[in-house]
C-alpha positions as CSV (number, residue, x, y, z in Angstrom):
1,M,-78.3,-25.0,-164.3
2,K,-76.5,-27.3,-166.7
3,L,-77.0,-31.1,-166.3
4,R,-74.3,-33.5,-167.4
5,T,-75.3,-36.9,-168.7
6,G,-72.8,-39.7,-168.4
7,L,-72.3,-43.4,-168.4
8,L,-69.6,-43.8,-165.9
9,L,-70.0,-47.3,-164.4
10,G,-68.0,-47.3,-161.2
11,A,-67.3,-44.8,-158.4
12,A,-63.8,-43.6,-158.6
13,F,-64.7,-40.7,-156.3
14,A,-66.4,-40.5,-152.9
15,T,-70.0,-39.7,-152.6
16,G,-72.0,-38.2,-149.8
17,V,-74.5,-35.4,-149.1
18,A,-74.6,-31.9,-147.8
19,V,-77.8,-30.6,-146.1
20,G,-79.0,-27.1,-145.2
21,P,-79.8,-26.0,-141.7
22,L,-82.7,-27.7,-140.0
23,S,-83.3,-25.2,-137.3
24,G,-87.0,-24.7,-136.5
25,M,-87.8,-28.3,-137.4
26,L,-85.8,-30.4,-135.1
27,G,-87.9,-30.1,-132.0
28,R,-91.0,-31.7,-133.4
29,P,-91.9,-34.7,-135.6
30,L,-90.8,-33.9,-139.1
31,G,-93.7,-35.4,-141.1
32,L,-94.4,-33.6,-144.3
33,A,-92.8,-30.3,-143.1
34,M,-89.5,-31.7,-144.1
35,F,-90.7,-32.8,-147.5
36,P,-92.7,-29.9,-149.0
37,A,-91.6,-30.8,-152.6
38,A,-92.9,-34.3,-152.2
39,W,-96.2,-33.2,-150.7
40,A,-96.6,-30.6,-153.5
41,Q,-96.6,-33.4,-156.1
42,A,-100.1,-34.3,-157.2
43,Q,-101.2,-37.6,-155.8
44,P,-103.7,-39.8,-157.8
45,N,-106.2,-40.0,-154.9
46,D,-106.7,-39.4,-151.2
47,A,-105.6,-42.9,-150.3
48,S,-102.2,-42.3,-151.9
49,R,-101.9,-39.0,-150.0
50,A,-102.7,-40.7,-146.8
51,E,-100.1,-43.5,-147.4
52,T,-97.4,-41.0,-148.4
53,Y,-98.1,-39.0,-145.2
54,K,-97.8,-42.1,-143.1
55,L,-94.5,-43.1,-144.6
56,L,-93.0,-39.6,-144.3
57,A,-94.2,-39.3,-140.7
58,L,-92.6,-42.7,-140.1
59,F,-89.3,-41.3,-141.3
60,G,-89.7,-38.3,-139.0
61,D,-90.4,-40.5,-136.0
62,V,-87.4,-42.7,-136.7
63,F,-85.2,-39.6,-137.2
64,E,-86.2,-38.2,-133.8
65,R,-85.9,-41.5,-132.0
66,V,-82.3,-42.1,-133.3
67,R,-81.3,-38.5,-132.4
68,A,-82.6,-39.0,-128.9
69,E,-81.7,-42.6,-128.0
70,Y,-78.8,-43.8,-130.2
71,V,-76.0,-45.2,-128.0
72,Q,-73.8,-42.2,-128.8
73,P,-74.5,-38.7,-130.1
74,V,-74.8,-38.5,-133.9
75,S,-75.1,-35.4,-135.9
76,D,-78.3,-34.5,-137.8
77,K,-76.2,-34.2,-141.0
78,V,-74.9,-37.7,-140.7
79,L,-78.5,-39.0,-140.3
80,I,-79.8,-37.1,-143.3
81,E,-76.7,-38.2,-145.3
82,N,-77.4,-41.8,-144.6
83,A,-81.1,-41.5,-145.4
84,L,-80.5,-39.7,-148.7
85,N,-77.7,-42.1,-149.6
86,G,-80.0,-45.0,-148.9
87,M,-82.9,-43.5,-150.9
88,L,-80.8,-43.1,-154.0
89,S,-78.4,-46.1,-153.8
90,G,-81.4,-48.3,-153.1
91,L,-82.8,-47.6,-156.5
92,D,-80.1,-49.2,-158.6
93,P,-76.3,-49.7,-158.5
94,H,-75.6,-46.4,-160.2
95,S,-77.7,-43.7,-158.6
96,N,-76.1,-41.9,-155.6
97,Y,-75.9,-38.6,-153.8
98,M,-72.8,-36.4,-153.7
99,N,-71.9,-33.6,-151.3
100,A,-69.9,-30.6,-152.5
101,K,-66.6,-32.4,-152.2
102,S,-67.8,-35.5,-153.9
103,F,-69.3,-33.5,-156.7
104,Q,-66.1,-31.6,-157.2
105,D,-64.2,-34.9,-157.3
106,M,-66.5,-36.3,-160.0
107,Q,-66.0,-33.1,-162.1
108,V,-62.3,-33.5,-161.7
109,Q,-62.5,-37.1,-162.8
110,T,-64.4,-36.4,-165.9
111,T,-61.8,-33.8,-167.0
112,G,-59.2,-36.6,-166.8
113,Q,-57.3,-36.1,-163.5
114,F,-58.1,-37.2,-159.9
115,G,-56.4,-38.5,-156.9
116,G,-56.4,-42.1,-155.5
117,L,-55.5,-45.6,-156.6
118,G,-56.8,-45.5,-160.2
119,I,-59.6,-48.1,-159.8
120,E,-63.2,-48.2,-160.9
121,V,-65.5,-50.0,-158.4
122,T,-69.0,-50.8,-157.5
123,Q,-70.7,-52.4,-154.5
124,E,-71.8,-56.0,-154.3
125,N,-73.2,-57.9,-151.3
126,G,-71.4,-55.7,-148.8
127,F,-68.1,-55.9,-150.5
128,I,-66.4,-53.8,-153.2
129,R,-66.2,-55.2,-156.7
130,V,-63.5,-54.0,-159.1
131,I,-64.9,-53.1,-162.5
132,S,-61.5,-52.3,-163.9
133,P,-58.1,-50.8,-162.9
134,I,-57.0,-47.8,-164.9
135,D,-53.9,-48.2,-167.0
136,D,-50.6,-47.0,-165.5
137,T,-52.0,-46.3,-162.0
138,P,-51.0,-47.8,-158.6
139,A,-53.9,-50.3,-158.8
140,S,-52.9,-51.6,-162.2
141,R,-49.2,-51.8,-161.4
142,A,-49.9,-53.7,-158.1
143,G,-51.9,-56.3,-160.1
144,V,-55.5,-55.5,-159.3
145,K,-57.7,-57.1,-161.9
146,A,-61.2,-56.6,-163.2
147,G,-63.6,-58.8,-161.2
148,D,-61.6,-58.8,-158.0
149,L,-63.6,-58.5,-154.8
150,I,-62.1,-56.1,-152.2
151,L,-62.6,-57.6,-148.8
152,A,-60.5,-55.3,-146.6
153,L,-58.5,-52.1,-146.6
154,D,-55.4,-52.1,-144.4
155,G,-56.8,-55.1,-142.7
156,K,-60.2,-53.6,-141.9
157,S,-63.2,-55.2,-143.5
158,V,-65.2,-53.2,-145.9
159,Q,-68.4,-55.0,-144.9
160,G,-70.9,-52.5,-143.5
161,L,-69.3,-49.6,-145.3
162,S,-71.2,-47.7,-147.9
163,L,-69.5,-47.5,-151.3
164,N,-68.9,-43.8,-150.6
165,D,-67.1,-44.6,-147.3
166,A,-65.0,-47.4,-148.9
167,V,-63.9,-45.1,-151.7
168,D,-63.1,-42.4,-149.2
169,R,-60.8,-44.8,-147.3
170,M,-59.0,-45.7,-150.6
171,R,-58.2,-42.0,-151.0
172,G,-55.5,-40.3,-149.0
173,P,-52.3,-38.3,-149.1
174,V,-50.0,-38.8,-152.1
175,N,-47.4,-41.4,-151.4
176,S,-49.3,-42.9,-148.4
177,K,-49.4,-46.7,-148.4
178,I,-52.5,-48.9,-148.5
179,T,-53.0,-52.6,-148.6
180,L,-56.0,-54.2,-150.3
181,S,-57.2,-57.7,-149.4
182,I,-58.7,-59.2,-152.5
183,K,-60.7,-62.4,-153.3
184,R,-60.1,-63.5,-156.9
185,T,-62.0,-66.0,-158.9
186,G,-60.1,-69.3,-159.0
187,V,-57.8,-68.4,-156.1
188,D,-58.6,-70.0,-152.7
189,K,-56.9,-67.5,-150.4
190,P,-57.2,-63.8,-150.2
191,I,-54.5,-61.8,-152.1
192,E,-52.7,-58.9,-150.3
193,L,-51.8,-56.1,-152.7
194,S,-49.9,-53.0,-151.4
195,M,-49.6,-49.8,-153.2
196,K,-49.0,-46.1,-152.8
197,R,-51.6,-43.4,-153.5
198,E,-50.8,-40.9,-156.1
199,I,-52.4,-38.2,-158.3
200,I,-54.0,-40.0,-161.2
201,H,-53.4,-38.4,-164.5
202,I,-55.5,-40.4,-166.9
203,Q,-54.0,-40.9,-170.3
204,V,-57.3,-41.7,-172.0
205,I,-55.8,-42.5,-175.4
206,K,-52.8,-44.7,-176.1
207,S,-51.6,-45.6,-179.6
208,H,-48.8,-47.2,-181.6
209,M,-48.1,-48.8,-184.9
210,E,-48.2,-52.6,-185.3
211,A,-46.5,-54.6,-188.1
212,G,-48.1,-54.4,-191.5
213,D,-49.1,-50.7,-191.1
214,I,-51.9,-51.5,-188.8
215,G,-52.7,-48.9,-186.2
216,Y,-53.6,-49.6,-182.5
217,I,-55.6,-47.2,-180.4
218,R,-56.7,-47.9,-176.8
219,I,-59.3,-45.8,-175.1
220,T,-59.1,-46.2,-171.3
221,S,-62.1,-44.0,-170.4
222,F,-64.5,-41.5,-171.9
223,S,-63.6,-38.1,-170.4
224,E,-63.7,-34.7,-171.9
225,Q,-60.4,-35.4,-173.6
226,T,-61.3,-38.7,-175.4
227,D,-62.6,-37.7,-178.8
228,S,-60.0,-35.0,-179.5
229,G,-57.3,-37.4,-178.3
230,L,-58.6,-40.2,-180.5
231,R,-58.6,-37.9,-183.6
232,A,-55.0,-36.8,-182.8
233,A,-53.8,-40.3,-182.3
234,Y,-55.4,-41.5,-185.6
235,K,-53.8,-38.5,-187.4
236,A,-50.4,-39.4,-186.0
237,L,-50.7,-43.1,-187.0
238,Q,-51.6,-42.1,-190.5
239,A,-48.5,-39.9,-190.6
240,K,-46.3,-42.8,-189.4
241,A,-47.7,-45.0,-192.1
242,G,-47.0,-42.4,-194.7
243,G,-50.7,-42.0,-195.3
244,K,-51.1,-45.7,-196.1
245,L,-52.6,-47.1,-192.9
246,K,-54.1,-50.5,-193.7
247,G,-56.4,-51.0,-190.7
248,L,-57.1,-50.2,-187.1
249,V,-57.6,-52.1,-183.8
250,L,-59.7,-50.1,-181.3
251,D,-59.1,-51.4,-177.8
252,L,-62.0,-50.9,-175.4
253,R,-61.1,-53.6,-172.9
254,N,-61.5,-52.7,-169.2
255,N,-62.9,-49.3,-170.2
256,P,-65.6,-48.6,-167.6
257,G,-67.3,-45.8,-169.5
258,G,-67.6,-42.1,-168.9
259,L,-69.5,-39.2,-170.7
260,L,-72.3,-39.9,-173.1
261,D,-71.4,-37.1,-175.4
262,Q,-67.9,-38.5,-175.8
263,A,-69.3,-42.0,-176.6
264,V,-71.5,-40.4,-179.3
265,A,-68.5,-38.4,-180.7
266,V,-66.3,-41.5,-180.9
267,G,-69.0,-43.5,-182.6
268,D,-69.5,-40.6,-185.0
269,D,-65.8,-40.7,-185.9
270,F,-66.2,-44.1,-187.5
271,I,-69.8,-44.2,-188.7
272,H,-70.6,-42.4,-192.0
273,Q,-74.3,-42.0,-191.4
274,G,-77.2,-43.4,-189.4
275,E,-78.1,-43.7,-185.7
276,I,-75.4,-44.1,-183.1
277,V,-77.5,-44.5,-180.0
278,S,-80.9,-43.6,-178.6
279,T,-82.2,-43.2,-175.0
280,R,-85.7,-43.8,-173.7
281,A,-86.7,-42.1,-170.5
282,R,-89.7,-42.4,-168.2
283,H,-91.4,-39.6,-170.1
284,P,-91.4,-40.0,-173.9
285,E,-90.7,-36.4,-174.5
286,D,-87.4,-36.8,-172.7
287,S,-86.1,-39.6,-175.0
288,Q,-83.4,-38.7,-177.5
289,R,-81.6,-40.0,-180.5
290,W,-78.1,-39.3,-181.8
291,N,-77.1,-39.7,-185.5
292,A,-73.7,-39.7,-187.2
293,Q,-72.9,-36.4,-188.9
294,N,-69.2,-36.0,-189.7
295,G,-68.4,-39.1,-191.8
296,D,-65.8,-41.8,-191.2
297,I,-62.3,-40.3,-190.3
298,T,-60.7,-43.6,-191.6
299,N,-62.6,-43.6,-194.9
300,G,-63.7,-47.2,-194.2
301,L,-60.5,-48.8,-193.1
302,P,-60.8,-52.4,-191.8
303,M,-61.4,-52.3,-188.1
304,V,-61.6,-54.7,-185.1
305,V,-62.8,-53.6,-181.7
306,L,-61.5,-55.5,-178.6
307,I,-64.0,-55.8,-175.7
308,N,-64.2,-57.8,-172.5
309,G,-66.1,-58.0,-169.2
310,G,-64.6,-54.7,-168.1
311,S,-65.9,-52.9,-171.1
312,A,-69.0,-51.1,-169.8
313,S,-71.5,-48.4,-170.5
314,A,-70.0,-45.8,-172.9
315,S,-67.7,-48.5,-174.3
316,E,-70.7,-50.6,-175.0
317,I,-72.5,-47.7,-176.8
318,V,-69.5,-47.4,-179.2
319,A,-69.2,-51.2,-179.6
320,G,-72.9,-51.7,-180.2
321,A,-73.1,-48.9,-182.8
322,L,-70.1,-50.2,-184.7
323,Q,-71.4,-53.8,-184.5
324,D,-74.9,-52.9,-185.6
325,H,-73.6,-50.9,-188.6
326,R,-71.3,-53.7,-189.5
327,R,-68.5,-51.1,-189.4
328,A,-66.2,-53.2,-187.2
329,I,-65.8,-56.7,-186.0
330,M,-66.1,-57.2,-182.3
331,M,-63.5,-59.6,-180.7
332,G,-62.8,-60.7,-177.2
333,T,-65.4,-61.7,-174.5
334,R,-68.8,-60.5,-173.6
335,S,-69.0,-56.9,-172.2
336,F,-70.3,-55.9,-168.8
337,G,-73.9,-55.0,-169.8
338,K,-74.7,-51.6,-168.3
339,G,-77.4,-50.1,-170.5
340,S,-78.5,-47.2,-168.3
341,V,-77.9,-43.5,-168.4
342,Q,-77.2,-41.3,-165.4
343,T,-77.8,-37.6,-165.2
344,V,-75.9,-35.5,-162.7
345,I,-78.3,-32.9,-161.2
346,P,-76.7,-30.1,-159.3
347,L,-78.5,-29.3,-156.0
348,P,-78.5,-26.4,-153.6
349,G,-75.4,-26.4,-151.4
350,N,-73.1,-27.2,-154.3
351,G,-73.8,-31.0,-154.1
352,A,-75.5,-33.1,-156.7
353,M,-77.4,-36.3,-157.2
354,R,-76.5,-38.8,-159.9
355,L,-79.8,-40.3,-161.0
356,T,-80.6,-43.0,-163.5
357,T,-82.9,-41.3,-166.0
358,A,-83.0,-43.5,-169.1
359,R,-82.0,-46.7,-170.8
360,Y,-80.0,-46.6,-174.0
361,Y,-80.5,-48.7,-177.1
362,T,-78.1,-49.6,-180.0
363,P,-79.1,-48.6,-183.6
364,S,-80.9,-51.9,-184.1
365,G,-83.0,-51.3,-181.0
366,R,-81.1,-53.6,-178.7
367,S,-80.9,-52.9,-175.0
368,I,-77.7,-54.3,-173.7
369,Q,-78.8,-53.9,-170.0
370,G,-77.7,-57.0,-168.2
371,L,-76.8,-58.7,-171.5
372,G,-73.7,-56.9,-172.8
373,I,-72.3,-57.0,-176.3
374,T,-71.5,-60.4,-177.6
375,P,-68.3,-60.5,-179.6
376,D,-68.5,-61.6,-183.3
377,I,-65.3,-63.7,-182.6
378,E,-64.8,-65.0,-179.1
379,V,-61.2,-64.9,-177.9
380,R,-60.1,-65.2,-174.3
381,S,-57.0,-63.6,-172.9
382,S,-55.4,-66.7,-171.4
383,R,-55.9,-70.4,-171.0
384,T,-56.4,-70.0,-167.3
385,E,-59.2,-67.4,-167.6
386,V,-62.2,-68.8,-165.8
387,P,-65.4,-67.9,-167.8
388,S,-67.9,-66.6,-165.3
389,F,-71.0,-64.6,-165.9
390,L,-71.9,-64.4,-162.2
391,A,-70.8,-61.6,-159.9
392,E,-68.9,-60.0,-162.8
393,R,-71.7,-58.4,-164.8
394,E,-74.3,-55.8,-164.4
395,I,-77.1,-58.3,-164.2
396,D,-75.6,-59.7,-161.0
397,L,-75.5,-56.3,-159.1
398,K,-78.2,-55.8,-156.5
399,G,-81.0,-53.6,-157.8
400,A,-79.9,-53.8,-161.4
401,L,-82.5,-52.6,-163.9
402,T,-84.3,-55.2,-166.0
403,N,-83.8,-55.4,-169.8
404,T,-87.0,-54.0,-171.2
405,G,-88.2,-52.2,-174.3
406,G,-85.6,-53.3,-176.8
407,T,-85.6,-55.6,-179.8
408,P,-85.0,-59.2,-178.7
409,A,-81.3,-59.8,-178.7
410,D,-81.6,-63.1,-180.6
411,T,-83.6,-61.5,-183.5
412,S,-82.3,-58.0,-183.8
413,L,-79.2,-58.8,-185.8
414,P,-78.8,-61.3,-188.6
415,P,-75.7,-63.5,-188.6
416,R,-72.7,-61.7,-189.9
417,Q,-71.8,-62.6,-193.5
418,D,-68.8,-60.3,-193.7
419,L,-66.3,-62.1,-191.5
420,P,-63.1,-63.0,-193.3
421,P,-62.5,-66.8,-193.6
422,I,-59.7,-66.6,-191.0
423,A,-62.3,-65.9,-188.4
424,K,-63.1,-69.7,-188.3
425,E,-59.5,-70.5,-187.6
426,I,-59.1,-68.2,-184.6
427,A,-58.8,-70.3,-181.5
428,K,-60.7,-69.1,-178.4
429,L,-57.8,-69.9,-176.1
430,P,-54.1,-69.2,-176.5
431,P,-52.0,-72.3,-177.4
432,E,-50.2,-74.2,-174.8
433,G,-47.0,-72.4,-173.8
434,W,-48.3,-68.9,-174.7
435,P,-46.2,-66.4,-172.8
436,A,-47.6,-64.7,-169.7
437,F,-49.1,-61.3,-170.5
438,D,-46.7,-58.4,-170.3
439,P,-48.2,-55.0,-170.9
440,L,-44.8,-53.8,-172.3
441,K,-44.8,-56.6,-175.0
442,T,-47.8,-56.6,-177.3
443,S,-46.6,-60.0,-178.6
444,T,-47.9,-61.5,-175.3
445,D,-51.4,-60.1,-175.8
446,Y,-53.2,-63.0,-177.4
447,Q,-56.4,-61.1,-178.1
448,L,-54.5,-58.3,-179.8
449,Q,-52.5,-60.7,-181.9
450,Q,-55.6,-62.4,-183.2
451,A,-57.2,-59.0,-183.9
452,L,-54.2,-58.0,-186.0
453,K,-54.7,-61.2,-188.1
454,V,-58.3,-60.4,-188.7
455,V,-57.6,-56.8,-189.6
456,A,-55.0,-58.0,-192.1
457,A,-57.4,-60.5,-193.6
458,M,-60.1,-57.8,-193.9
459,E,-57.7,-55.5,-195.7
460,T,-56.8,-58.3,-198.2
461,M,-60.6,-58.9,-198.8
462,Q,-61.2,-55.2,-199.2
463,H,-58.3,-54.8,-201.6
464,A,-59.4,-57.8,-203.7
465,A,-62.9,-56.3,-203.9
466,K,-61.7,-53.1,-205.6
């Protein structure tokens, strides 16, 4: 059965569990009868076997006691679902269990279309943290922002809900209304945002021409459509420029990740040769390395990549590879810092488990787990942006993996010597009076405007060197 490896950060779909019939077991303590696979695994010694048996017997005893004495009847399925969800979600923020419906929702999502609000989320301290809204969805149009903390749905607190249950509640019939109560950094009172649910058709690639024959391509997520869409967008930009495109801005801001193979393919589009990313699993034989094969589709055009705290996982693979190879200049703010790989493992009953199976490393050997990608040129989106590295990054999530096994971040990359002189003149903050950001007016996007300046300066340097 095929496994799919991905780097999707949030949970834009509901997760749960489906279990098979338990007849023949329910009238007696479960002990190891319920866990034959676990018991079959070789244990290092008799003491370990005895301890394992005690723990599994404890689970069986608790199961039976809850079935018999909980204040109201509860189904065996619900109990097992809760147990399995707890076992997996307790490992790290990105492992979870999916029942058949949840698994189907995830598969739909990675093909680029799903229902809901268009929001990538994770769980934090009992609340739901927004990783990023998806462009042109109810969430983005209503004003949901990366880093927002969802406190309540339609006036009902999300505390005590699993991530799966909270996401389920955010789903619903098309055109049905929902109100999110949000706590935002720097705002004293909760913000109430209302929106209507709709089918989310994810436009993973957006592109347009900027002045001076500089192309702009935004990748919103890494679905099955990403690489082909990127190549088509670049081809169209070259046609608009009459084959004389002078540079490219690749926008990965608020891109929460997606499929590993698509991240590798996008990195391969811009790197002529060499490593793109490697993964290291628990067992050395399961570790892998991906190298560039197809050359650079731009033939070395000057390139700036925009990143921010909502750029995660697959986005960070692309950014890390382009930065390590000195293929592009990173601009913006530090990325999220998710350096782990999840494998979706189908299970009997048409459900699946999403299990963290490896850490990934950039070509220089860096692990960005908990650290993120540091931009070569720091530029913030507005003067009012509050720099905060707490409760907005991977490292602050409960159960986040530690950063191990990689080259130390402060020694793996020498200082860049290829930045154009204008890099020293780029202000970190917009000037006083800079217009409020309007997604329909690129002139209000301070980070993009600075990126265009740098691309133009890179093109001038490149032309002078010929």
